[in-house]
N, C-alpha and C positions, 0 to 999 in steps of 0.2 A: 496431548489432548488438552484442548482449551476448556476452561471452567464453564459449566452451563450457567447461563444467566437469563432472567426474564428479558423481554424486549426493552423494557424501561431501564433495567440494570445495565444491559448492553449499551444502550444509547448513552447513559451517563459514564460508563467505563471508557468508551471510545472518545467521548467529548473530553474527558480528563486527559487522555493521551494527547489528543490534538491540541488542547490548550497549553500543554507543556512543551510542544515542539519548538525548536529554535528557528529563527528566521535566517538560517544558514543553508548553504548547498548540501545536498545529500541524497541518499536513496531511502525509499520506504518500501516495506514489504507488508502486504495484507495476508492474513492467515484465516483459514476457515475453521470450522468447529472441530476438526481433527488435528489442528496445528500445522496443517500443510500450507506452504506458501502458494497462494493462488494468483498473486500479482506482484510485480516488482516495478517501481517507477523511480524516476529521478526528479529532482527539483532544484531550482535556483534558490528558492526559499521554501523549506520544508513545511512550515506552518501554513503558509498561504495555499500551497498546492494540495496538501492532504485535506485541509478543511474544505476545499472546493468540492470534494466528493460528497460531503455531508450537508451542504447548504442549499441544495435545490433538488427538484425532481428531474431525473435524467430521461431524455427522450430516446437515447441509444439503448437498445435492449441489452446489449452486452454489458454496458456500464451499470445499468440498473440491476442486473443479476449479480454483477461483481459486488456492488455496495450491499445488496441483500445478504451476501454470504460472508462479509467481513466480520470476524469475531475478535481479532486482535491485530495490533499494528506494531511492527518493529521498524527501527530506522537507524541509519548510520550517517553521521555528520562527516563531511569531507571539506577540504580546503577550497576547491574550485568547482565550477560547473563541469569542466573537463574531467576531473576526478570522478564526479558523479556519473557522467556518461560511461566512463570505463568500468566503474563498479557495477552499474546497472547491467551492462553487457555481460560481465562475468557472472553476476548473480542469476541472470536469466539462463545462461548456458549451464550453470551448476544445478539450478532447481527446476528448470523447465515448467514455469508456472502456467496453469490452465488458461489464464486470461491474457497472457503475453503472446498473442498469436503471430505478431509481425516479426519479432526478433528471435524466435526459437531457432536453434541450430538444426539445419536440415539433414544432419547425418543419420 
């Protein structure tokens, strides 16, 4: 279970995580208020990719809802973009996140 925060506290908490992300390849995981992984993504540069979710108003309804539900962020740094792609695929198959509709395992 993720700690309950006010809207302003949540914004500052997530901003702190994003500001400390490295500019390295990796995978990031967004968690909801129950601690459930709701999205897994990969990035060539973690800091730039993750911060892009919080810097603008999203037109896509799915992305807008995703951002509204983020309560925590986890990440894993890897050596290469290829490693990030493989890790993302494995994490999506393992956790079956709600917002990763394109890469879910069809079994």
